[in-house]
C-alpha positions in Angstrom: 100.1 117.5 109.1 102.2 114.3 109.8 103.0 112.0 106.9 102.9 108.3 107.0 105.8 106.0 105.5 106.0 102.4 104.9 109.0 100.2 106.2 109.7 96.9 105.6 111.4 95.1 108.6 111.9 91.5 109.8 108.8 90.4 111.8 111.1 89.1 114.7 112.8 92.6 115.1 109.1 94.3 114.8 107.9 92.1 117.5 111.0 92.9 119.8 111.2 96.5 119.2 107.4 96.6 120.0 107.9 95.0 123.2 110.7 97.1 124.1 108.9 100.1 123.3 106.0 99.0 125.6 108.1 98.7 128.4 108.9 102.5 128.1 105.2 103.3 127.5 105.7 104.2 124.1 104.3 102.8 120.8 106.5 101.7 117.9 105.7 104.7 115.9 107.0 106.9 118.7 110.5 104.9 118.7 111.0 105.2 115.1 110.0 109.1 115.0 112.6 109.5 117.9 115.3 107.4 115.9 114.7 109.5 112.7 115.1 112.7 114.7 118.3 111.5 116.1 119.7 110.5 113.1 118.7 113.6 111.1 120.3 115.7 113.9 123.4 114.1 114.3 123.9 114.4 110.6 122.5 117.8 109.8 125.7 120.1 109.7 123.8 123.2 109.5 121.7 122.5 112.6 125.0 121.4 114.3 126.8 124.8 113.5 123.8 127.1 114.6 123.8 125.1 117.7 127.5 125.5 118.1 127.3 129.3 117.5 124.4 129.4 120.0 126.3 127.9 122.8 129.5 130.1 122.0 127.4 133.2 122.1 125.9 132.1 125.4 129.3 131.3 126.9 130.5 134.7 125.8 127.5 136.5 127.1 127.8 134.6 130.3 131.4 135.9 130.6 130.2 139.5 130.3 131.4 140.2 127.0 129.6 142.5 124.7 129.2 142.9 121.0 131.4 145.7 121.3 134.2 143.8 122.9 134.1 141.0 120.3 134.3 143.6 117.4 137.4 145.2 119.1 139.1 142.0 119.1 138.2 140.9 115.7 139.7 144.5 114.5 142.8 143.9 116.3 143.3 140.5 115.2 142.9 141.7 111.6 145.4 144.4 111.9 148.1 141.7 112.7 
């Protein structure tokens, strides 16, 4: 279930934002949700790190390396 929030903004800003949203085929609520999602995503370090590890893992897999290969390299580096 979605929750509501009340935000106070300048009426001129609300009108401009509503007009711009309509040109994109959206309503103001959708624009505000998208902005909040973007704000959180850009500042949520945990999600950023998880995404980074996923991208690294995908690149390693695409290159043909296996978990065994990675463990071998880690053991070698730790011995030095």
